[in-house]
C-alpha positions in Angstrom: 14.5 23.5 31.0 16.0 25.1 27.9 16.8 22.7 24.6 20.4 24.2 24.5 21.0 22.9 28.0 19.8 19.8 27.6 21.0 18.8 24.2 23.4 21.4 23.0 24.6 19.9 19.9 21.3 19.5 18.8 19.4 22.6 20.0 18.8 23.6 16.2 17.0 20.5 15.4 14.2 21.7 17.7 11.3 24.3 16.6 11.3 25.6 20.3 13.9 26.9 23.0 12.4 25.2 26.2 10.9 21.8 26.9 7.1 21.8 28.3 6.5 20.2 31.6 5.5 16.7 30.1 8.7 16.7 28.1 11.0 17.7 31.1 9.4 14.7 33.1 10.6 12.4 30.1 14.1 13.9 29.7 16.0 11.6 32.3 14.6 8.3 30.8 15.2 9.3 27.2 18.7 10.8 27.7 20.3 9.3 30.7 19.7 5.4 30.0 19.4 3.0 27.3 16.3 1.4 28.7 13.2 1.1 26.7 10.6 3.7 27.2 6.9 3.9 26.8 5.0 7.1 27.1 1.1 8.0 26.5 0.1 11.8 26.5 -2.7 13.4 25.2 -2.7 14.6 21.4 -1.1 17.8 21.0 1.0 18.0 24.4 4.3 17.6 22.4 5.3 13.8 22.1 7.2 14.4 18.8 9.9 16.1 20.9 10.4 12.8 22.8 10.7 11.1 19.5 13.4 13.4 18.6 15.0 13.5 21.8 15.6 9.4 21.8 16.8 10.1 18.0 19.3 12.7 19.5 20.6 10.4 22.0 21.3 7.7 19.4 23.0 9.9 17.1 25.3 11.4 19.7 26.4 7.7 20.4 27.2 7.1 16.7 24.3 4.8 16.2 21.2 4.6 13.6 17.3 5.5 14.6 14.5 3.8 12.9 11.2 5.9 13.2 8.2 4.1 12.3 5.2 6.2 11.4 1.8 5.2 11.0 1.0 6.8 7.5 3.0 6.9 4.4 2.1 10.6 4.2 3.8 11.2 7.6 6.9 9.8 6.4 7.0 12.6 3.7 6.3 15.0 6.3 9.2 14.0 8.7 11.4 14.1 5.8 10.6 17.9 5.4 10.5 18.6 9.1 13.9 16.6 9.8 16.0 18.7 7.4 16.9 20.2 10.7 18.9 17.2 11.4 20.3 17.2 7.7 21.4 20.7 8.5 23.4 19.4 11.4 25.2 17.0 8.9 22.9 13.8 9.6 21.1 11.9 6.8 17.5 11.3 7.0 16.2 8.7 4.6 12.7 7.5 3.8 11.8 4.1 2.8 8.3 3.5 1.3 7.2 1.0 -1.2 6.3 4.2 -3.6 10.0 5.3 -3.9 12.7 3.2 -5.4 15.1 2.0 -2.6 18.7 3.2 -2.7 20.4 0.5 -0.6 23.5 2.5 -0.4 21.8 5.5 1.0 19.8 3.3 3.4 22.8 1.8 4.8 24.6 5.0 5.2 21.4 7.0 6.7 21.6 8.0 10.4 17.8 8.4 10.6 15.4 5.9 8.7 11.7 6.6 8.4 9.4 3.7 7.6 5.7 2.8 7.8 4.9 -0.6 9.6 4.2 -2.2 6.4 7.6 -1.3 4.6 9.6 -2.0 7.8 7.6 -5.6 7.8 8.3 -6.0 4.0 12.3 -5.1 4.6 12.7 -7.4 7.6 11.3 -10.0 5.9 14.4 -9.7 3.6 16.9 -8.8 6.1 19.1 -11.4 4.9 19.5 -10.0 1.5 22.2 -7.4 0.7 19.3 -4.9 -0.4 17.8 -4.9 3.0 20.6 -5.9 5.5 20.6 -2.0 6.6 17.3 -2.7 8.6 18.9 -4.9 11.4 21.6 -2.3 11.9 19.4 0.1 13.8 20.1 1.0 17.5 16.9 2.5 18.3 13.7 2.1 17.1 10.8 4.9 17.6 7.2 4.2 17.3 5.0 6.8 16.6 1.5 6.1 17.8 1.8 2.9 19.0 -1.7 2.6 19.9 -1.9 1.5 16.2 -1.5 -2.0 17.7 -5.1 -2.0 18.1 -5.9 -1.3 14.3 -7.9 -4.2 12.9 -6.2 -4.2 9.6 -2.5 -2.8 10.3 -2.3 -3.7 14.1 -0.7 -7.0 13.7 2.0 -5.9 11.0 3.2 -3.2 13.7 3.3 -5.9 16.1 5.3 -8.5 14.4 7.6 -6.0 13.2 8.6 -4.8 16.7 8.8 -8.5 17.8 11.1 -9.3 14.9 13.4 -6.4 15.1 14.0 -7.2 18.9 14.9 -10.7 18.1 17.1 -9.6 15.1 19.0 -6.8 16.5 17.8 -5.9 19.9 17.5 -2.2 19.3 16.3 0.3 22.2 12.6 0.7 21.8 10.9 4.1 22.3 7.2 3.7 22.0 4.9 6.9 21.9 0.8 6.9 22.1 -2.0 8.9 22.7 -3.7 8.1 26.1 -4.4 4.7 26.6 -5.8 2.7 29.6 -3.7 -0.2 29.5 -0.2 1.3 28.9 1.2 -1.2 31.5 0.5 -4.1 29.1 2.5 -2.0 26.2 5.2 -1.4 28.9 5.5 -5.0 29.7 5.4 -6.3 26.3 8.6 -3.9 25.6 10.2 -4.6 28.8 10.1 -0.8 29.9 10.4 -0.6 33.7 8.2 1.7 35.9 10.8 4.3 35.7 10.7 4.7 32.0 6.9 4.3 31.8 5.1 7.5 31.6 1.3 8.1 31.6 0.4 11.7 31.0 -3.1 12.6 32.0 -5.5 14.9 30.6 -3.8 17.4 32.9 -1.2 17.6 30.4 -3.4 18.5 27.6 -2.3 22.2 26.4 -6.2 22.9 26.2 -9.0 21.4 28.1 -11.4 19.3 26.2 -15.0 19.2 26.3 -16.3 16.2 24.2 -19.7 15.0 23.5 -22.1 13.2 21.1 -24.9 14.6 19.2 -27.4 12.6 17.4 -29.3 13.1 14.1 -32.5 12.0 12.3 -31.6 9.0 10.4 -33.5 8.5 7.1 -33.8 5.9 4.3 -31.3 8.0 1.9 -27.7 7.8 2.6 -27.1 11.3 0.8 -30.0 13.0 2.6 -28.3 11.6 5.8 -24.8 13.2 4.9 -26.5 16.6 4.6 -28.4 15.9 7.9 -25.0 15.3 9.6 -23.5 18.2 7.8 -26.0 21.0 9.1 -25.9 19.4 12.6 -21.9 19.7 12.3 -22.4 23.2 11.4 -25.0 23.9 14.1 -22.4 22.7 16.6 -19.4 24.8 15.0 -21.7 27.9 14.3 -21.0 29.4 17.9 -17.4 29.3 17.6 -17.2 30.6 14.2 -19.3 33.8 15.1 -16.5 34.2 18.0 -13.7 34.2 15.6 -13.0 30.3 16.2 -12.2 27.6 13.7 -13.7 24.5 13.3 -12.5 21.1 11.9 -14.9 18.9 10.4 -13.7 15.0 9.6 -15.7 13.3 6.7 -15.4 10.0 5.1 -13.7 10.4 1.7 -11.9 12.7 -0.2 -15.0 13.4 -2.5 -17.0 14.1 0.8 -14.4 16.9 2.0 -15.1 18.6 -1.6 -18.7 18.3 -1.4 -19.2 19.1 2.1 -16.9 22.3 1.5 -19.1 23.5 -1.3 -22.4 23.0 0.6 -20.8 24.7 3.6 -20.1 27.9 1.6 -23.8 28.2 0.4 -25.2 27.4 4.1 -22.5 30.0 5.7 -23.9 32.7 3.3 -27.7 31.6 3.9 -26.8 32.0 7.8 -24.8 35.0 7.5 -21.8 33.8 9.4 -18.8 36.5 8.6 -16.1 34.0 8.0 -14.5 35.0 4.3 -11.5 36.7 3.3 -12.6 38.1 0.1 -11.6 41.7 0.8 -8.0 40.4 1.7 -6.2 41.3 -1.7 -2.8 39.5 -0.7 -4.7 36.4 0.2 -6.7 36.9 -2.9 -3.6 36.9 -4.9 -2.1 33.9 -3.0 -5.3 31.8 -3.5 -4.5 32.3 -7.5 -1.6 30.1 -7.2 -3.6 27.0 -6.0 -3.4 24.0 -8.2 -7.1 23.0 -7.4 -9.6 25.2 -9.0 -12.3 24.4 -6.7 -10.3 25.0 -3.7 -9.0 28.2 -5.2 -12.9 29.5 -5.1 -13.5 27.8 -1.7 -10.7 29.4 0.5 -11.9 32.9 -0.4 -15.1 32.1 1.6 -13.1 30.8 4.5 -13.9 27.1 3.9 -11.3 24.6 2.4 -10.7 21.0 2.2 -7.7 18.8 2.8 -7.0 15.2 1.8 -4.0 13.3 0.5 -5.1 13.9 -3.2 -4.1 17.5 -3.4 -1.0 18.5 -4.5 1.7 19.1 -1.8 1.8 22.7 -2.1 -1.8 23.1 -2.1 -1.8 21.1 1.2 0.9 23.3 2.7 -1.0 26.5 1.8 -4.2 25.0 3.4 -2.4 24.4 6.5 -0.7 27.4 6.7 -3.9 29.4 6.2 -5.6 27.7 8.6 -2.9 28.2 11.5 -3.3 31.8 10.1 -7.2 32.0 10.5 -7.7 32.9 7.0 -9.3 29.5 6.7 -12.2 29.1 9.4 -14.1 25.7 8.6 -11.8 23.0 7.2 -13.0 19.6 5.9 -10.6 16.9 6.1 -10.1 12.8 6.1 -8.7 11.0 9.1 -5.2 11.4 7.6 -5.0 14.6 9.0 -5.8 13.7 12.6 -2.6 11.4 12.4 -0.6 13.7 10.9 -0.2 17.7 10.9 -0.6 19.2 14.3 -3.4 21.3 13.1 -5.9 22.0 16.2 -9.0 23.8 16.1 -11.4 25.5 18.8 -14.0 22.8 17.5 -13.5 19.4 16.0 -16.6 17.7 14.7 -16.6 14.2 13.3 -19.4 14.3 10.7 -19.1 10.6 9.4 -18.2 7.6 11.8 -18.8 4.9 9.0 -16.4 4.9 6.1 -16.6 3.2 2.7 -13.3 1.1 2.3 -12.7 -0.1 -1.3 -11.4 -3.4 0.0 -14.0 -4.0 3.1 -17.1 -2.1 2.1 -18.8 0.1 4.8 -17.0 -0.1 8.2 -17.1 1.9 11.3 -14.4 4.3 12.2 -11.9 2.8 14.4 -12.0 4.0 18.2 -8.3 5.0 17.7 -9.3 7.4 14.9 -12.2 8.9 16.9 -10.2 9.8 19.6 -7.2 11.0 17.6 -9.4 13.5 15.9 -10.9 14.7 19.2 -7.7 15.3 20.4 -7.2 18.2 17.6 -9.8 20.1 19.6 -8.4 23.2 21.2 -5.5 25.8 19.9 -2.9 26.2 22.6 -2.2 30.0 23.2 -5.9 30.8 21.7 -8.4 28.7 23.4 -9.2 27.8 27.1 -11.3 24.9 26.1 -11.5 22.9 23.1 -15.0 21.2 22.1 -15.2 18.0 20.2 -18.4 16.4 18.8 -19.3 12.9 17.3 -22.2 13.1 15.1 -23.9 9.6 14.9 -27.2 7.8 14.7 -29.0 7.5 18.1 -28.3 3.8 18.0 -24.5 4.3 18.5 -24.7 7.2 20.7 -24.2 5.1 23.9 -21.2 3.2 22.2 -19.4 6.7 21.7 -20.3 8.3 24.9 -18.8 5.2 26.6 -15.8 5.5 24.4 -15.3 9.3 25.3 -15.8 8.6 29.0 -13.8 5.4 29.4 -11.3 5.5 26.5 -10.1 2.4 24.6 -8.1 -0.4 25.9 -5.3 -1.6 23.3 -5.8 -5.1 22.0 -3.7 -7.3 20.0 -5.2 -8.1 16.4 -2.5 -10.9 15.8 -5.0 -13.6 16.2 -6.8 -12.7 13.0 -3.9 -13.4 10.7 -1.7 -15.6 12.9 -1.2 -18.0 10.2 0.2 -15.8 7.7 2.6 -14.1 10.4 3.8 -17.4 11.6 4.4 -18.6 8.0 6.5 -15.6 7.2 8.9 -16.0 10.3 9.2 -19.5 9.1 10.1 -18.6 5.7 12.6 -16.0 6.6 14.3 -18.6 9.2 13.7 -16.9 12.1 11.7 -19.7 13.3 13.4 -23.1 12.8 11.8 -25.7 15.2 8.8 -25.9 17.5 10.9 -24.7 20.5 11.2 -21.2 18.3 7.4 -20.8 17.5 6.8 -20.6 21.5 9.7 -18.3 22.0 8.4 -16.4 19.3 4.9 -16.2 20.9 6.4 -15.1 24.0 7.8 -11.7 22.2 4.3 -10.8 20.7 1.9 -8.4 22.5 -0.6 -10.8 21.5 0.8 -13.2 24.4 1.3 -10.2 26.7 -2.1 -9.1 26.5 -3.6 -12.6 26.8 -1.9 -12.8 29.9 -3.3 -9.4 31.3 -7.0 -10.5 30.1 -6.8 -14.5 30.3 -10.5 -14.9 29.9 -10.9 -12.6 26.9 -8.0 -14.4 25.0 -8.4 -18.1 26.6 -5.1 -17.9 27.7 -5.0 -21.4 28.9 -5.2 -22.8 25.1 -3.1 -20.2 23.7 0.0 -22.1 23.1 -2.4 -25.1 21.8 -4.1 -22.9 19.3 -0.8 -21.8 18.1 0.4 -25.6 17.7 -2.8 -26.2 15.5 -2.0 -23.1 13.4 1.3 -24.6 12.6 0.0 -28.0 12.1 -2.4 -26.5 9.6 0.6 -24.7 7.8 2.2 -28.2 7.6 -1.0 -30.1 6.3 -1.7 -27.4 3.8 1.8 -27.5 2.3 3.2 -24.3 3.7 5.6 -25.7 6.1 7.6 -28.8 6.4 9.2 -30.7 9.0 12.3 -33.1 9.1 12.7 -36.0 11.6 14.5 -33.9 14.1 11.0 -31.6 14.3 13.0 -29.0 12.3 10.9 -26.4 10.3 11.3 -24.9 7.0 9.0 -23.3 4.6 8.2 -24.9 1.3 8.1 -23.1 -2.1 4.6 -22.2 -1.5 5.2 -20.9 1.9 8.0 -18.8 0.6 5.8 -17.2 -2.2 3.2 -16.3 0.0 5.6 -14.7 2.6 7.6 -13.0 -0.2 4.3 -11.3 -1.7 2.2 -10.7 1.4 -0.4 -13.3 0.4 -3.2 -14.6 2.6 -2.9 -18.2 2.5 -6.0 -18.9 0.9 -4.9 -16.7 -1.9 -1.6 -18.5 -2.2 -3.3 -22.1 -2.4 -5.7 -20.6 -5.3 -2.6 -19.2 -7.1 -0.9 -22.6 -7.0 -3.9 -24.2 -8.8 -3.8 -21.5 -11.3 0.0 -21.9 -12.1 -0.5 -25.7 -12.3 -3.3 -25.2 -14.9 -1.2 -23.4 -17.2 -1.5 -19.7 -18.8 -4.8 -18.3 -19.6 -5.7 -14.8 -19.4 -9.1 -14.9 -18.1 -8.0 -17.6 -15.6 -5.5 -15.0 -14.2 -7.8 -12.2 -14.2 -10.8 -14.2 -12.3 -8.2 -15.6 -10.0 -7.0 -12.1 -8.9 -10.6 -10.8 -8.8 -11.6 -13.5 -6.6 -8.8 -13.5 -4.2 -9.3 -13.4 -0.5 -7.7 -9.8 -0.3 -11.0 -8.6 -2.2 -13.3 -10.8 -0.2 -15.0 -7.6 1.3 -15.2 -5.5 -1.6 -19.2 -4.6 -2.4 -20.8 -3.3 -5.4 -23.2 -0.6 -4.7 -26.4 -0.4 -6.6 -25.3 2.5 -8.3 -22.4 0.8 -10.0 -24.3 -2.1 -11.3 -24.9 -0.7 -14.9 -21.3 0.5 -15.2 -20.1 -3.0 -14.2 -22.3 -4.9 -16.7 -21.6 -2.3 -19.5 -17.8 -3.0 -18.9 -18.3 -6.9 -18.8 -20.5 -6.8 -21.7 -17.9 -4.7 -23.9 -15.2 -7.1 -22.7 -17.4 -10.0 -23.9 -18.0 -8.7 -27.1 -14.3 -8.2 -28.1 -13.8 -11.6 -26.6 -16.6 -13.5 -28.7 -15.1 -11.5 -31.7 -11.7 -13.0 -31.1 -12.7 -16.2 -30.3 -14.9 -16.5 -33.6 -12.0 -15.5 -35.6 -9.9 -18.2 -34.1 -12.8 -20.8 -34.7 -13.5 -21.1 -30.6 -16.4 -20.9 -28.3 -17.2 -17.7 -26.8 -17.7 -17.7 -23.0 -18.3 -15.1 -20.3 -15.2 -15.1 -18.2 -17.2 -13.3 -15.2 -20.1 -15.8 -15.0 -20.8 -17.1 -11.6 -18.8 -14.6 -9.9 -20.4 -12.5 -7.0 -20.8 -8.9 -7.1 -17.8 -8.0 -5.4 -15.5 -10.1 -7.7 -17.4 -8.8 -10.5 -16.8 -5.2 -9.6 -13.0 -6.0 -9.3 -13.0 -8.0 -12.5 -14.4 -5.2 -14.3 -12.2 -2.4 -13.0 -9.3 -4.6 -14.0 -10.7 -4.9 -17.6 -11.5 -1.2 -17.7 -8.1 -0.4 -16.4 -6.7 -2.5 -19.6 -8.4 -0.4 -21.9 -7.6 3.0 -19.8 -11.3 4.0 -19.5 -12.5 3.0 -16.0 -16.1 4.5 -15.9 -16.9 7.4 -13.3 -18.8 5.2 -11.2 -16.1 3.0 -10.4 -13.3 5.4 -10.1 -13.6 6.3 -6.3 -12.4 2.7 -5.7 -10.4 1.9 -8.7 -7.1 3.3 -7.6 -7.1 1.0 -4.5 -8.4 -2.0 -6.1 -5.6 -1.9 -9.1 -2.6 -1.3 -6.6 -3.6 -4.5 -4.9 -4.5 -6.2 -8.1 -0.6 -5.2 -9.5 0.7 -6.6 -6.4 -1.2 -9.9 -6.9 -0.5 -10.2 -10.5 3.2 -9.8 -9.8 2.9 -12.9 -7.3 0.9 -15.0 -9.6 3.9 -14.2 -12.3 6.3 -15.7 -9.6 4.2 -18.6 -9.0 4.2 -19.2 -12.8 8.1 -18.8 -12.9 8.7 -21.2 -9.7 6.5 -23.7 -11.3 8.7 -23.5 -14.4 6.0 -22.1 -16.6 7.6 -18.8 -18.3 4.6 -18.4 -20.7 2.4 -18.0 -17.5 4.9 -15.8 -16.1 4.8 -13.8 -19.2 1.1 -13.7 -19.4 0.8 -12.3 -15.9 3.4 -9.5 -16.7 1.5 -8.4 -19.7 -1.8 -8.2 -17.8 -0.2 -6.2 -15.1 1.5 -3.8 -17.5 -1.7 -3.2 -19.5 -3.9 -2.8 -16.1 -1.1 -0.4 -14.8 -0.6 1.7 -18.2 -4.2 1.1 -20.3 -2.1 0.4 -23.4 -3.6 -1.9 -26.2 -2.4 -5.3 -26.2 -0.4 -5.0 -29.5 1.6 -2.1 -27.7 2.2 -3.7 -24.4 5.6 -4.5 -25.1 6.5 -0.9 -24.9 6.0 -0.7 -21.2 9.2 -2.9 -21.0 11.3 -0.1 -22.3 12.6 1.9 -19.4 11.4 5.5 -19.8 8.2 4.4 -21.5 5.2 4.8 -19.0 1.5 5.2 -19.9 1.6 8.3 -21.7 4.6 7.8 -24.1 3.3 4.2 -24.8 0.1 5.4 -26.1 1.8 8.3 -27.8 4.0 5.9 -29.8 1.4 3.5 -30.3 -0.9 6.2 -32.1 2.3 6.8 -34.4 2.3 3.0 -35.3 5.2 2.3 -33.1 4.0 -0.7 -31.0 7.1 -2.7 -29.9 10.5 -2.4 -28.9 11.6 -3.8 -32.3 9.6 -1.1 -33.8 11.2 1.5 -31.6 14.7 0.2 -32.7 13.8 0.6 -36.4 12.5 4.1 -36.1 15.7 5.3 -34.8 16.1 8.5 -32.6 14.8 10.7 -35.5 11.6 8.4 -36.0 10.9 8.9 -32.3 11.2 12.6 -32.4 8.7 12.5 -35.3 6.6 10.9 -33.2 6.5 13.4 -30.6 9.4 12.8 -28.1 11.8 15.1 -27.1 15.2 14.5 -28.6 16.8 13.6 -25.2 14.2 11.5 -24.4 14.2 9.7 -27.6 17.9 9.0 -27.4 17.3 7.3 -24.0 14.4 5.2 -25.2 16.1 4.2 -28.1 19.2 3.2 -26.1 16.8 1.3 -23.5 14.9 -0.4 -26.5 18.4 -1.9 -27.6 19.0 -3.6 -24.4 15.8 -5.9 -24.9 15.7 -9.2 -26.2 15.8 -9.1 -30.3 14.9 -12.6 -30.8 14.6 -14.7 -34.2 14.0 -18.4 -34.8 16.7 -20.1 -37.0 15.2 -23.3 -38.4 18.6 -24.4 -39.5 18.3 -28.0 -41.7 14.7 -28.3 -40.8 13.1 -30.3 -43.8 10.3 -29.3 -46.2 9.0 -32.7 -46.2 9.6 -36.1 -45.0 8.5 -39.6 -45.8 5.5 -41.1 -44.2 6.9 -43.5 -41.4 10.4 -42.0 -41.5 11.8 -39.6 -38.6 14.5 -36.9 -38.5 16.2 -35.4 -35.3 16.7 -31.6 -36.2 17.8 -28.5 -34.1 16.1 -25.4 -34.1 18.1 -22.3 -32.8 16.4 -19.2 -31.0 18.8 -16.5 -31.6 19.0 -13.1 -29.6 20.9 -10.1 -30.7 19.7 -7.8 -28.0 19.6 -8.1 -24.2 19.9 -11.4 -22.3 17.0 -12.6 -20.5 15.2 -15.6 -19.1 13.2 -17.2 -21.8 11.0 -20.3 -22.3 10.7 -21.9 -25.8 7.7 -24.2 -26.8 7.5 -26.3 -29.7 4.2 -27.7 -31.0 3.3 -29.7 -33.9 -0.4 -29.5 -34.9 -1.2 -27.7 -31.9 0.1 -30.6 -29.9 2.9 -29.7 -27.4 6.0 -31.4 -28.3 8.9 -30.1 -26.3 9.7 -27.1 -24.0 12.9 -25.8 -23.0 13.5 -22.9 -20.3 16.8 -21.1 -19.9 18.8 -17.8 -19.9 18.8 -16.8 -23.6 22.0 -14.8 -24.1 23.0 -15.1 -27.7 21.5 -18.6 -28.9 19.5 -21.4 -27.3 19.2 -24.6 -29.2 16.1 -27.0 -29.1 16.0 -30.2 -30.4 13.0 -31.6 -32.5 11.9 -34.4 -33.7 10.3 -34.5 -37.4 8.0 -37.8 -37.9 6.3 -38.7 -41.0 3.2 -39.5 -39.1 -0.2 -40.4 -40.6 -1.4 -37.1 -41.9 -0.6 -35.4 -45.1 1.0 -31.7 -43.3 2.7 -31.0 -40.1 2.8 -27.4 -38.7 5.5 -27.0 -36.3 5.2 -23.7 -34.1 7.9 -22.5 -32.4 7.0 -19.7 -29.4 9.6 -17.8 -27.2 8.2 -16.4 -24.2 10.0 -13.8 -21.8 9.2 -14.8 -18.2 10.3 -11.6 -16.4 9.2 -9.0 -19.1 5.8 -7.9 -20.5 7.0 -8.3 -24.2 4.7 -10.4 -26.4 5.7 -13.7 -27.6 7.7 -14.4 -30.6 6.1 -17.1 -32.8 7.4 -18.8 -35.9 5.9 -21.7 -38.0 7.1 -24.2 -40.3 5.1 -26.5 -42.4 6.5 -30.0 -43.4 4.8 -32.2 -46.1 4.3 -35.8 -45.2 5.0 -37.8 -48.6 
């Protein structure tokens, strides 16, 4: 069956001329009806073509397709692959959290590509103009639908699919690796037997021999890594000596590099002929690699692959592995879900991973099966060999997995309250009847019907009702006299910012207590999102050093202000202390080496939580708190000093430029305006950049306090009502104005500060010799330092 005969208009979109046997069997279901389709097939059997056929059918009908990819890295990969659709005149647009959204492009796209998390975020905001495009899709293609079973991400995929079906009822095409209970997924998606396909191992392009190999477990985890590595090389060596290749999966980016280094030495010791140092052209090409360690390694036939490499380095490694120049490749699990890069021998060296947010966790059964599915190169190997290297205590568990596979379970129960709250917050659930209707659209409900004892199906509705009652009792949801449901301000914030409900409750309390940098950082570090973070013994000294340095700075500042020093990390458990230390170190731009492996993930989550906490302050009408959170967020993100944090409010000034300007004595947007373009050029900015930065700074608020007829003195017992005006000669913004007298709050005003904001202030001849009035202007939405001005009034 030739591609040109089946989809003549899209023949150029496929990288091959004929469909294989598996693809041919699915063609009628995909192209000759609009029914939902579920297909499971072995890794490497050509499932991607099924996704592309569904997309072709949608495009031919003038519709829009949404492709849900399991990983962000794969969204970028699909963008590159599907330039073939672009060449045919169709628009492919990737929507991820790391890219700025162009709503106009998204609305006009023919093919949208998202992760489950981004699709969740977009559908939560579907009624906003910015994200309305997400409800205009006609077909949703789910790549690797067995991700439903992922403990951390499965529930997100589940609620996204259920939500889309309720919002716009698109066609759903779900693709998966082999799963024993495919009928549960098919029933959930209303796929008929005629459009449900379970392709077995006979459709694998290469037979698979999979097994488990144990190793001698010791007391030293580093020594154990080498024991597992040598075991992996023992398994790979026979294939390497027969000109085969080996793909070895390890637990972290750093481990890919270290394992590759050790393997180069071990291969030389064992005299295994795998190097390509005699290949002059390859040697020359290797010099173009960005990563210096990789540059040396590939010439010995050994390489590593992880998400931290540049795109060009990853592309070269993949190409050279396909060409056989690289014989041993170490990778993280990302490669198993992404690029189709098979090898004769696949070894999983590490079955346990260190997750920055969860500590040590077992690799998911999905990842194990996905990795082993990469064994065997079609057209080159008759048999692929896959091995799991593990401790003897885990051997039976993995043998059972390899023999029986892994049934897909729902993970919705673990965070049912958060997802139910989100549905109510976005208005898709408006009453108790809607709650039960929604429940029946979930995979959770379908799987509970299929395995009633495991899920305690008879009490399922009661448990969901109890969850709803808890949301009402805890202030996330409110009911009316007609039993209607709506989200409270707290419920909306929790949904909008993807917060755990316990975190939202804590943030509400922090916002109610008022702005305090230390309280804000403690609340973030102690958030439930970090409750599984653990501090290794090797990190304790670095943590203490960071916190000790922070305490020294704080003590000096508090002595200068006459206050008493306190340890803001006092009483925190090891995990929150580690998070707190990373945030403190990030504010100085100097995270210790011992903490860097987890720092990026922790910082990204903390930035999201700080943005959420800023929104809590804003919603609870506390612009000073919102401003404090914004400044902390900017400092953690960029590492700029407190004095220069306002520079980060200038578009075009990120960490590097902010530090450069600070070093030249330019610390605020006002300094930028005063310096002018020539001064910015003198500070090291290119002229074009300087012009842009100066223009952007001019658009920020430029605030001064006008005291008007404020008196210098007042008789004892007298009083006078005055008016203080906050004038703004720059860009308009939301601002808060607080007036204190002798450090006691007198009045506050919040409003949109365009050109001026007047605040009434009473001057009273109190029983004191002197009154010190202080006006503080804070900017809720911007990381600018507050503007403060004082006036002293003598009491005669």
